[in-house]
mmJSON file of the N, C-alpha and C atoms, coordinates in Angstrom:
{"data_MODEL":{"atom_site":{
"group_PDB":["ATOM","ATOM","ATOM","ATOM","ATOM","ATOM","ATOM","ATOM","ATOM","ATOM","ATOM","ATOM","ATOM","ATOM","ATOM","ATOM","ATOM","ATOM","ATOM","ATOM","ATOM","ATOM","ATOM","ATOM","ATOM","ATOM","ATOM","ATOM","ATOM","ATOM","ATOM","ATOM","ATOM","ATOM","ATOM","ATOM","ATOM","ATOM","ATOM","ATOM","ATOM","ATOM","ATOM","ATOM","ATOM","ATOM","ATOM","ATOM","ATOM","ATOM","ATOM","ATOM","ATOM","ATOM","ATOM","ATOM","ATOM","ATOM","ATOM","ATOM","ATOM","ATOM","ATOM","ATOM","ATOM","ATOM","ATOM","ATOM","ATOM","ATOM","ATOM","ATOM","ATOM","ATOM","ATOM","ATOM","ATOM","ATOM","ATOM","ATOM","ATOM","ATOM","ATOM","ATOM","ATOM","ATOM","ATOM","ATOM","ATOM","ATOM","ATOM","ATOM","ATOM","ATOM","ATOM","ATOM","ATOM","ATOM","ATOM","ATOM","ATOM","ATOM","ATOM","ATOM","ATOM","ATOM","ATOM","ATOM","ATOM","ATOM","ATOM","ATOM","ATOM","ATOM","ATOM","ATOM","ATOM","ATOM","ATOM","ATOM","ATOM","ATOM","ATOM","ATOM","ATOM","ATOM","ATOM","ATOM","ATOM","ATOM","ATOM","ATOM","ATOM","ATOM","ATOM","ATOM","ATOM","ATOM","ATOM","ATOM","ATOM","ATOM","ATOM","ATOM","ATOM","ATOM","ATOM","ATOM","ATOM","ATOM","ATOM","ATOM","ATOM","ATOM","ATOM","ATOM","ATOM","ATOM","ATOM","ATOM","ATOM","ATOM","ATOM","ATOM","ATOM","ATOM","ATOM","ATOM","ATOM","ATOM","ATOM","ATOM","ATOM","ATOM","ATOM","ATOM","ATOM","ATOM","ATOM","ATOM","ATOM","ATOM","ATOM","ATOM","ATOM","ATOM","ATOM","ATOM","ATOM","ATOM","ATOM","ATOM","ATOM","ATOM","ATOM"],
"id":[1,2,3,4,5,6,7,8,9,10,11,12,13,14,15,16,17,18,19,20,21,22,23,24,25,26,27,28,29,30,31,32,33,34,35,36,37,38,39,40,41,42,43,44,45,46,47,48,49,50,51,52,53,54,55,56,57,58,59,60,61,62,63,64,65,66,67,68,69,70,71,72,73,74,75,76,77,78,79,80,81,82,83,84,85,86,87,88,89,90,91,92,93,94,95,96,97,98,99,100,101,102,103,104,105,106,107,108,109,110,111,112,113,114,115,116,117,118,119,120,121,122,123,124,125,126,127,128,129,130,131,132,133,134,135,136,137,138,139,140,141,142,143,144,145,146,147,148,149,150,151,152,153,154,155,156,157,158,159,160,161,162,163,164,165,166,167,168,169,170,171,172,173,174,175,176,177,178,179,180,181,182,183,184,185,186,187,188,189,190,191,192,193,194,195],
"type_symbol":["N","C","C","N","C","C","N","C","C","N","C","C","N","C","C","N","C","C","N","C","C","N","C","C","N","C","C","N","C","C","N","C","C","N","C","C","N","C","C","N","C","C","N","C","C","N","C","C","N","C","C","N","C","C","N","C","C","N","C","C","N","C","C","N","C","C","N","C","C","N","C","C","N","C","C","N","C","C","N","C","C","N","C","C","N","C","C","N","C","C","N","C","C","N","C","C","N","C","C","N","C","C","N","C","C","N","C","C","N","C","C","N","C","C","N","C","C","N","C","C","N","C","C","N","C","C","N","C","C","N","C","C","N","C","C","N","C","C","N","C","C","N","C","C","N","C","C","N","C","C","N","C","C","N","C","C","N","C","C","N","C","C","N","C","C","N","C","C","N","C","C","N","C","C","N","C","C","N","C","C","N","C","C","N","C","C","N","C","C","N","C","C","N","C","C"],
"label_atom_id":["N","CA","C","N","CA","C","N","CA","C","N","CA","C","N","CA","C","N","CA","C","N","CA","C","N","CA","C","N","CA","C","N","CA","C","N","CA","C","N","CA","C","N","CA","C","N","CA","C","N","CA","C","N","CA","C","N","CA","C","N","CA","C","N","CA","C","N","CA","C","N","CA","C","N","CA","C","N","CA","C","N","CA","C","N","CA","C","N","CA","C","N","CA","C","N","CA","C","N","CA","C","N","CA","C","N","CA","C","N","CA","C","N","CA","C","N","CA","C","N","CA","C","N","CA","C","N","CA","C","N","CA","C","N","CA","C","N","CA","C","N","CA","C","N","CA","C","N","CA","C","N","CA","C","N","CA","C","N","CA","C","N","CA","C","N","CA","C","N","CA","C","N","CA","C","N","CA","C","N","CA","C","N","CA","C","N","CA","C","N","CA","C","N","CA","C","N","CA","C","N","CA","C","N","CA","C","N","CA","C","N","CA","C","N","CA","C","N","CA","C","N","CA","C","N","CA","C"],
"label_alt_id":[null,null,null,null,null,null,null,null,null,null,null,null,null,null,null,null,null,null,null,null,null,null,null,null,null,null,null,null,null,null,null,null,null,null,null,null,null,null,null,null,null,null,null,null,null,null,null,null,null,null,null,null,null,null,null,null,null,null,null,null,null,null,null,null,null,null,null,null,null,null,null,null,null,null,null,null,null,null,null,null,null,null,null,null,null,null,null,null,null,null,null,null,null,null,null,null,null,null,null,null,null,null,null,null,null,null,null,null,null,null,null,null,null,null,null,null,null,null,null,null,null,null,null,null,null,null,null,null,null,null,null,null,null,null,null,null,null,null,null,null,null,null,null,null,null,null,null,null,null,null,null,null,null,null,null,null,null,null,null,null,null,null,null,null,null,null,null,null,null,null,null,null,null,null,null,null,null,null,null,null,null,null,null,null,null,null,null,null,null,null,null,null,null,null,null],
"label_comp_id":["MET","MET","MET","LYS","LYS","LYS","THR","THR","THR","ASN","ASN","ASN","VAL","VAL","VAL","GLY","GLY","GLY","GLY","GLY","GLY","ILE","ILE","ILE","ASP","ASP","ASP","LYS","LYS","LYS","VAL","VAL","VAL","LEU","LEU","LEU","ARG","ARG","ARG","ILE","ILE","ILE","VAL","VAL","VAL","VAL","VAL","VAL","GLY","GLY","GLY","ILE","ILE","ILE","ALA","ALA","ALA","LEU","LEU","LEU","ILE","ILE","ILE","ALA","ALA","ALA","LEU","LEU","LEU","ALA","ALA","ALA","ALA","ALA","ALA","MET","MET","MET","GLY","GLY","GLY","MET","MET","MET","ILE","ILE","ILE","GLY","GLY","GLY","PRO","PRO","PRO","TRP","TRP","TRP","GLY","GLY","GLY","TRP","TRP","TRP","ILE","ILE","ILE","GLY","GLY","GLY","VAL","VAL","VAL","VAL","VAL","VAL","PRO","PRO","PRO","LEU","LEU","LEU","LEU","LEU","LEU","THR","THR","THR","GLY","GLY","GLY","LEU","LEU","LEU","PHE","PHE","PHE","GLY","GLY","GLY","VAL","VAL","VAL","CYS","CYS","CYS","PRO","PRO","PRO","ALA","ALA","ALA","TYR","TYR","TYR","SER","SER","SER","LEU","LEU","LEU","LEU","LEU","LEU","GLY","GLY","GLY","MET","MET","MET","ASP","ASP","ASP","THR","THR","THR","CYS","CYS","CYS","PRO","PRO","PRO","ILE","ILE","ILE","LYS","LYS","LYS","ARG","ARG","ARG","GLY","GLY","GLY","PRO","PRO","PRO"],
"label_asym_id":["A","A","A","A","A","A","A","A","A","A","A","A","A","A","A","A","A","A","A","A","A","A","A","A","A","A","A","A","A","A","A","A","A","A","A","A","A","A","A","A","A","A","A","A","A","A","A","A","A","A","A","A","A","A","A","A","A","A","A","A","A","A","A","A","A","A","A","A","A","A","A","A","A","A","A","A","A","A","A","A","A","A","A","A","A","A","A","A","A","A","A","A","A","A","A","A","A","A","A","A","A","A","A","A","A","A","A","A","A","A","A","A","A","A","A","A","A","A","A","A","A","A","A","A","A","A","A","A","A","A","A","A","A","A","A","A","A","A","A","A","A","A","A","A","A","A","A","A","A","A","A","A","A","A","A","A","A","A","A","A","A","A","A","A","A","A","A","A","A","A","A","A","A","A","A","A","A","A","A","A","A","A","A","A","A","A","A","A","A","A","A","A","A","A","A"],
"label_entity_id":["1","1","1","1","1","1","1","1","1","1","1","1","1","1","1","1","1","1","1","1","1","1","1","1","1","1","1","1","1","1","1","1","1","1","1","1","1","1","1","1","1","1","1","1","1","1","1","1","1","1","1","1","1","1","1","1","1","1","1","1","1","1","1","1","1","1","1","1","1","1","1","1","1","1","1","1","1","1","1","1","1","1","1","1","1","1","1","1","1","1","1","1","1","1","1","1","1","1","1","1","1","1","1","1","1","1","1","1","1","1","1","1","1","1","1","1","1","1","1","1","1","1","1","1","1","1","1","1","1","1","1","1","1","1","1","1","1","1","1","1","1","1","1","1","1","1","1","1","1","1","1","1","1","1","1","1","1","1","1","1","1","1","1","1","1","1","1","1","1","1","1","1","1","1","1","1","1","1","1","1","1","1","1","1","1","1","1","1","1","1","1","1","1","1","1"],
"label_seq_id":[1,1,1,2,2,2,3,3,3,4,4,4,5,5,5,6,6,6,7,7,7,8,8,8,9,9,9,10,10,10,11,11,11,12,12,12,13,13,13,14,14,14,15,15,15,16,16,16,17,17,17,18,18,18,19,19,19,20,20,20,21,21,21,22,22,22,23,23,23,24,24,24,25,25,25,26,26,26,27,27,27,28,28,28,29,29,29,30,30,30,31,31,31,32,32,32,33,33,33,34,34,34,35,35,35,36,36,36,37,37,37,38,38,38,39,39,39,40,40,40,41,41,41,42,42,42,43,43,43,44,44,44,45,45,45,46,46,46,47,47,47,48,48,48,49,49,49,50,50,50,51,51,51,52,52,52,53,53,53,54,54,54,55,55,55,56,56,56,57,57,57,58,58,58,59,59,59,60,60,60,61,61,61,62,62,62,63,63,63,64,64,64,65,65,65],
"pdbx_PDB_ins_code":[null,null,null,null,null,null,null,null,null,null,null,null,null,null,null,null,null,null,null,null,null,null,null,null,null,null,null,null,null,null,null,null,null,null,null,null,null,null,null,null,null,null,null,null,null,null,null,null,null,null,null,null,null,null,null,null,null,null,null,null,null,null,null,null,null,null,null,null,null,null,null,null,null,null,null,null,null,null,null,null,null,null,null,null,null,null,null,null,null,null,null,null,null,null,null,null,null,null,null,null,null,null,null,null,null,null,null,null,null,null,null,null,null,null,null,null,null,null,null,null,null,null,null,null,null,null,null,null,null,null,null,null,null,null,null,null,null,null,null,null,null,null,null,null,null,null,null,null,null,null,null,null,null,null,null,null,null,null,null,null,null,null,null,null,null,null,null,null,null,null,null,null,null,null,null,null,null,null,null,null,null,null,null,null,null,null,null,null,null,null,null,null,null,null,null],
"Cartn_x":[0.84,0.0,0.874,0.395,1.184,0.913,1.913,1.814,0.777,-0.154,-1.165,-1.374,-0.451,-0.518,0.717,0.495,1.58,2.129,3.096,3.864,3.082,2.309,1.573,0.526,-0.14,-1.14,-0.504,0.678,1.411,1.734,2.268,2.643,1.413,0.319,-0.902,-1.45,-1.427,-1.914,-1.077,0.236,1.124,0.899,0.806,0.608,-0.739,-1.794,-3.124,-3.166,-2.559,-2.525,-1.826,-0.656,0.102,-0.67,-1.288,-2.051,-3.224,-3.969,-5.108,-4.668,-3.605,-3.106,-2.619,-1.906,-1.406,-2.554,-3.571,-4.719,-5.474,-5.599,-6.27,-5.45,-4.131,-3.26,-3.316,-3.505,-3.599,-5.009,-5.946,-7.319,-8.117,-7.667,-8.335,-9.511,-9.509,-10.587,-11.297,-10.938,-11.604,-10.984,-11.494,-10.906,-11.036,-11.994,-12.119,-10.881,-10.075,-8.854,-7.835,-7.968,-7.042,-7.248,-8.303,-8.51,-7.38,-6.61,-5.452,-4.402,-4.494,-3.572,-3.752,-4.983,-5.262,-4.546,-4.754,-4.026,-2.508,-2.078,-0.642,-0.041,-0.651,-0.126,-0.235,-1.343,-1.47,-0.459,-0.163,0.855,2.252,2.554,3.887,4.138,3.127,3.297,3.013,2.313,2.038,0.955,0.168,-0.9,-2.198,-3.233,-4.54,-5.54,-6.064,-7.035,-8.285,-8.726,-9.907,-9.628,-8.429,-8.062,-8.105,-7.637,-7.652,-9.081,-9.984,-11.383,-12.051,-11.671,-12.281,-11.537,-10.423,-9.645,-8.878,-8.579,-7.857,-6.361,-5.575,-4.125,-3.545,-2.876,-2.259,-0.752,-0.228,1.2,1.563,2.471,2.801,3.618,4.286,5.143,4.342,4.281,3.577,4.601,4.417,5.375,4.744,5.363,4.966,3.51,3.125,1.733,0.778],
"Cartn_y":[-1.188,0.0,1.238,2.284,3.508,4.367,5.126,6.013,7.087,7.277,8.314,9.151,9.022,9.797,10.692,12.009,12.98,13.268,14.18,14.5,14.838,15.914,16.342,15.298,14.771,13.725,12.511,12.152,11.005,11.227,12.395,12.718,12.711,13.327,13.369,11.973,11.124,9.751,8.99,9.145,8.442,8.935,10.246,10.82,10.388,10.486,10.093,8.597,7.798,6.35,5.987,6.571,6.294,6.765,7.942,8.47,7.553,7.116,6.234,4.9,4.336,3.061,3.221,4.305,4.544,4.715,5.485,5.688,4.384,3.568,2.276,1.348,1.359,0.5,0.881,2.177,2.638,2.499,2.073,1.877,3.154,4.219,5.513,5.707,5.032,5.259,3.98,2.892,1.633,0.941,-0.216,-1.031,-0.439,0.458,1.04,1.849,2.233,2.99,2.207,0.88,0.055,0.264,0.968,1.305,2.23,2.759,3.592,2.864,1.546,0.757,1.119,1.423,1.731,3.009,4.153,5.341,5.21,4.482,4.283,3.544,2.452,1.678,2.426,3.122,3.867,5.006,5.595,6.643,6.101,4.962,4.366,3.868,3.256,2.705,3.721,4.806,5.844,5.48,4.468,4.03,3.928,4.596,4.543,3.939,2.746,2.119,2.978,3.692,4.548,5.672,6.238,7.271,6.694,5.464,4.825,4.674,4.23,4.053,5.376,6.441,7.75,8.579,8.062,8.784,9.968,9.934,11.033,10.74,11.82,11.686,12.942,12.799,13.962,13.972,13.022,12.936,13.896,14.841,15.846,15.303,14.177,13.627,12.655,12.922,12.03,11.137,9.826,8.882,8.073,8.098,7.254,7.363,6.648,6.703,5.867],
"Cartn_z":[0.0,0.0,0.0,-0.634,-0.68,0.554,0.942,2.102,1.827,2.769,2.593,3.862,4.812,6.052,6.12,6.17,6.183,7.565,7.63,8.831,10.084,10.059,11.254,11.615,10.617,10.823,11.508,11.063,11.61,13.094,13.404,14.788,15.695,15.234,16.044,16.299,15.283,15.444,16.47,16.413,17.342,18.775,18.958,20.296,20.878,20.081,20.561,20.861,20.005,20.225,21.516,21.736,22.96,24.193,24.099,25.231,25.577,24.586,24.844,25.44,24.902,25.413,26.857,27.139,28.492,29.484,29.098,29.99,30.222,29.182,29.33,30.223,30.061,30.863,32.339,32.625,34.013,34.573,33.73,34.183,34.331,33.699,33.856,32.904,31.751,30.787,30.361,30.924,30.593,29.387,29.074,28.01,26.604,26.37,25.032,24.652,25.591,25.319,24.505,24.517,23.725,22.23,21.85,20.436,19.961,20.903,20.577,19.756,19.715,18.888,17.41,17.007,15.592,15.144,15.82,15.362,15.52,16.545,16.726,15.529,15.127,14.002,12.673,12.449,11.195,11.145,12.299,12.343,12.115,12.702,12.549,11.128,10.521,9.174,8.069,8.401,7.404,6.412,6.724,5.826,6.618,6.123,6.762,5.777,6.091,5.192,4.979,6.001,5.852,4.852,4.888,3.905,2.497,2.327,1.011,0.503,1.375,0.989,0.623,1.331,1.094,0.043,-0.451,-1.454,-0.89,0.398,1.047,1.073,1.215,1.258,1.903,3.054,3.698,3.514,2.764,2.5,1.368,1.613,0.596,-0.578,-0.393,-1.447,-2.307,-3.581,-4.508,-5.181,-5.055,-5.606,-6.738,-7.847,-8.971,-9.383,-10.425,-10.917,-10.109],
"occupancy":[1.0,1.0,1.0,1.0,1.0,1.0,1.0,1.0,1.0,1.0,1.0,1.0,1.0,1.0,1.0,1.0,1.0,1.0,1.0,1.0,1.0,1.0,1.0,1.0,1.0,1.0,1.0,1.0,1.0,1.0,1.0,1.0,1.0,1.0,1.0,1.0,1.0,1.0,1.0,1.0,1.0,1.0,1.0,1.0,1.0,1.0,1.0,1.0,1.0,1.0,1.0,1.0,1.0,1.0,1.0,1.0,1.0,1.0,1.0,1.0,1.0,1.0,1.0,1.0,1.0,1.0,1.0,1.0,1.0,1.0,1.0,1.0,1.0,1.0,1.0,1.0,1.0,1.0,1.0,1.0,1.0,1.0,1.0,1.0,1.0,1.0,1.0,1.0,1.0,1.0,1.0,1.0,1.0,1.0,1.0,1.0,1.0,1.0,1.0,1.0,1.0,1.0,1.0,1.0,1.0,1.0,1.0,1.0,1.0,1.0,1.0,1.0,1.0,1.0,1.0,1.0,1.0,1.0,1.0,1.0,1.0,1.0,1.0,1.0,1.0,1.0,1.0,1.0,1.0,1.0,1.0,1.0,1.0,1.0,1.0,1.0,1.0,1.0,1.0,1.0,1.0,1.0,1.0,1.0,1.0,1.0,1.0,1.0,1.0,1.0,1.0,1.0,1.0,1.0,1.0,1.0,1.0,1.0,1.0,1.0,1.0,1.0,1.0,1.0,1.0,1.0,1.0,1.0,1.0,1.0,1.0,1.0,1.0,1.0,1.0,1.0,1.0,1.0,1.0,1.0,1.0,1.0,1.0,1.0,1.0,1.0,1.0,1.0,1.0,1.0,1.0,1.0,1.0,1.0,1.0],
"B_iso_or_equiv":[0.0,0.0,0.0,0.0,0.0,0.0,0.0,0.0,0.0,0.0,0.0,0.0,0.0,0.0,0.0,0.0,0.0,0.0,0.0,0.0,0.0,0.0,0.0,0.0,0.0,0.0,0.0,0.0,0.0,0.0,0.0,0.0,0.0,0.0,0.0,0.0,0.0,0.0,0.0,0.0,0.0,0.0,0.0,0.0,0.0,0.0,0.0,0.0,0.0,0.0,0.0,0.0,0.0,0.0,0.0,0.0,0.0,0.0,0.0,0.0,0.0,0.0,0.0,0.0,0.0,0.0,0.0,0.0,0.0,0.0,0.0,0.0,0.0,0.0,0.0,0.0,0.0,0.0,0.0,0.0,0.0,0.0,0.0,0.0,0.0,0.0,0.0,0.0,0.0,0.0,0.0,0.0,0.0,0.0,0.0,0.0,0.0,0.0,0.0,0.0,0.0,0.0,0.0,0.0,0.0,0.0,0.0,0.0,0.0,0.0,0.0,0.0,0.0,0.0,0.0,0.0,0.0,0.0,0.0,0.0,0.0,0.0,0.0,0.0,0.0,0.0,0.0,0.0,0.0,0.0,0.0,0.0,0.0,0.0,0.0,0.0,0.0,0.0,0.0,0.0,0.0,0.0,0.0,0.0,0.0,0.0,0.0,0.0,0.0,0.0,0.0,0.0,0.0,0.0,0.0,0.0,0.0,0.0,0.0,0.0,0.0,0.0,0.0,0.0,0.0,0.0,0.0,0.0,0.0,0.0,0.0,0.0,0.0,0.0,0.0,0.0,0.0,0.0,0.0,0.0,0.0,0.0,0.0,0.0,0.0,0.0,0.0,0.0,0.0,0.0,0.0,0.0,0.0,0.0,0.0],
"pdbx_formal_charge":[null,null,null,null,null,null,null,null,null,null,null,null,null,null,null,null,null,null,null,null,null,null,null,null,null,null,null,null,null,null,null,null,null,null,null,null,null,null,null,null,null,null,null,null,null,null,null,null,null,null,null,null,null,null,null,null,null,null,null,null,null,null,null,null,null,null,null,null,null,null,null,null,null,null,null,null,null,null,null,null,null,null,null,null,null,null,null,null,null,null,null,null,null,null,null,null,null,null,null,null,null,null,null,null,null,null,null,null,null,null,null,null,null,null,null,null,null,null,null,null,null,null,null,null,null,null,null,null,null,null,null,null,null,null,null,null,null,null,null,null,null,null,null,null,null,null,null,null,null,null,null,null,null,null,null,null,null,null,null,null,null,null,null,null,null,null,null,null,null,null,null,null,null,null,null,null,null,null,null,null,null,null,null,null,null,null,null,null,null,null,null,null,null,null,null],
"auth_seq_id":[1,1,1,2,2,2,3,3,3,4,4,4,5,5,5,6,6,6,7,7,7,8,8,8,9,9,9,10,10,10,11,11,11,12,12,12,13,13,13,14,14,14,15,15,15,16,16,16,17,17,17,18,18,18,19,19,19,20,20,20,21,21,21,22,22,22,23,23,23,24,24,24,25,25,25,26,26,26,27,27,27,28,28,28,29,29,29,30,30,30,31,31,31,32,32,32,33,33,33,34,34,34,35,35,35,36,36,36,37,37,37,38,38,38,39,39,39,40,40,40,41,41,41,42,42,42,43,43,43,44,44,44,45,45,45,46,46,46,47,47,47,48,48,48,49,49,49,50,50,50,51,51,51,52,52,52,53,53,53,54,54,54,55,55,55,56,56,56,57,57,57,58,58,58,59,59,59,60,60,60,61,61,61,62,62,62,63,63,63,64,64,64,65,65,65],
"auth_comp_id":["MET","MET","MET","LYS","LYS","LYS","THR","THR","THR","ASN","ASN","ASN","VAL","VAL","VAL","GLY","GLY","GLY","GLY","GLY","GLY","ILE","ILE","ILE","ASP","ASP","ASP","LYS","LYS","LYS","VAL","VAL","VAL","LEU","LEU","LEU","ARG","ARG","ARG","ILE","ILE","ILE","VAL","VAL","VAL","VAL","VAL","VAL","GLY","GLY","GLY","ILE","ILE","ILE","ALA","ALA","ALA","LEU","LEU","LEU","ILE","ILE","ILE","ALA","ALA","ALA","LEU","LEU","LEU","ALA","ALA","ALA","ALA","ALA","ALA","MET","MET","MET","GLY","GLY","GLY","MET","MET","MET","ILE","ILE","ILE","GLY","GLY","GLY","PRO","PRO","PRO","TRP","TRP","TRP","GLY","GLY","GLY","TRP","TRP","TRP","ILE","ILE","ILE","GLY","GLY","GLY","VAL","VAL","VAL","VAL","VAL","VAL","PRO","PRO","PRO","LEU","LEU","LEU","LEU","LEU","LEU","THR","THR","THR","GLY","GLY","GLY","LEU","LEU","LEU","PHE","PHE","PHE","GLY","GLY","GLY","VAL","VAL","VAL","CYS","CYS","CYS","PRO","PRO","PRO","ALA","ALA","ALA","TYR","TYR","TYR","SER","SER","SER","LEU","LEU","LEU","LEU","LEU","LEU","GLY","GLY","GLY","MET","MET","MET","ASP","ASP","ASP","THR","THR","THR","CYS","CYS","CYS","PRO","PRO","PRO","ILE","ILE","ILE","LYS","LYS","LYS","ARG","ARG","ARG","GLY","GLY","GLY","PRO","PRO","PRO"],
"auth_asym_id":["A","A","A","A","A","A","A","A","A","A","A","A","A","A","A","A","A","A","A","A","A","A","A","A","A","A","A","A","A","A","A","A","A","A","A","A","A","A","A","A","A","A","A","A","A","A","A","A","A","A","A","A","A","A","A","A","A","A","A","A","A","A","A","A","A","A","A","A","A","A","A","A","A","A","A","A","A","A","A","A","A","A","A","A","A","A","A","A","A","A","A","A","A","A","A","A","A","A","A","A","A","A","A","A","A","A","A","A","A","A","A","A","A","A","A","A","A","A","A","A","A","A","A","A","A","A","A","A","A","A","A","A","A","A","A","A","A","A","A","A","A","A","A","A","A","A","A","A","A","A","A","A","A","A","A","A","A","A","A","A","A","A","A","A","A","A","A","A","A","A","A","A","A","A","A","A","A","A","A","A","A","A","A","A","A","A","A","A","A","A","A","A","A","A","A"],
"auth_atom_id":["N","CA","C","N","CA","C","N","CA","C","N","CA","C","N","CA","C","N","CA","C","N","CA","C","N","CA","C","N","CA","C","N","CA","C","N","CA","C","N","CA","C","N","CA","C","N","CA","C","N","CA","C","N","CA","C","N","CA","C","N","CA","C","N","CA","C","N","CA","C","N","CA","C","N","CA","C","N","CA","C","N","CA","C","N","CA","C","N","CA","C","N","CA","C","N","CA","C","N","CA","C","N","CA","C","N","CA","C","N","CA","C","N","CA","C","N","CA","C","N","CA","C","N","CA","C","N","CA","C","N","CA","C","N","CA","C","N","CA","C","N","CA","C","N","CA","C","N","CA","C","N","CA","C","N","CA","C","N","CA","C","N","CA","C","N","CA","C","N","CA","C","N","CA","C","N","CA","C","N","CA","C","N","CA","C","N","CA","C","N","CA","C","N","CA","C","N","CA","C","N","CA","C","N","CA","C","N","CA","C","N","CA","C","N","CA","C","N","CA","C","N","CA","C","N","CA","C"],
"pdbx_PDB_model_num":[1,1,1,1,1,1,1,1,1,1,1,1,1,1,1,1,1,1,1,1,1,1,1,1,1,1,1,1,1,1,1,1,1,1,1,1,1,1,1,1,1,1,1,1,1,1,1,1,1,1,1,1,1,1,1,1,1,1,1,1,1,1,1,1,1,1,1,1,1,1,1,1,1,1,1,1,1,1,1,1,1,1,1,1,1,1,1,1,1,1,1,1,1,1,1,1,1,1,1,1,1,1,1,1,1,1,1,1,1,1,1,1,1,1,1,1,1,1,1,1,1,1,1,1,1,1,1,1,1,1,1,1,1,1,1,1,1,1,1,1,1,1,1,1,1,1,1,1,1,1,1,1,1,1,1,1,1,1,1,1,1,1,1,1,1,1,1,1,1,1,1,1,1,1,1,1,1,1,1,1,1,1,1,1,1,1,1,1,1,1,1,1,1,1,1]
}}}
C-alpha cells in the first residue's frame, strides 16, 4: 500500500494512540482505550485504510503513478 498519512497527521496519530493506550493501561478510561492501537499503528506505518477508501491523502510527497 502507498503512504497516505503525512507528517503532522502522523505525529498526532502516534501521540493520541500512545495516550489512549497509556490511559487504558492505568485503568483511567476503561478497556475502550485500547482502540489507541489503531491510530498508533497507522501513524507508525504511514498508511490509513480509511483514507484509502475515502480517497484522502495527507502525505505531501507524490510517488509514482
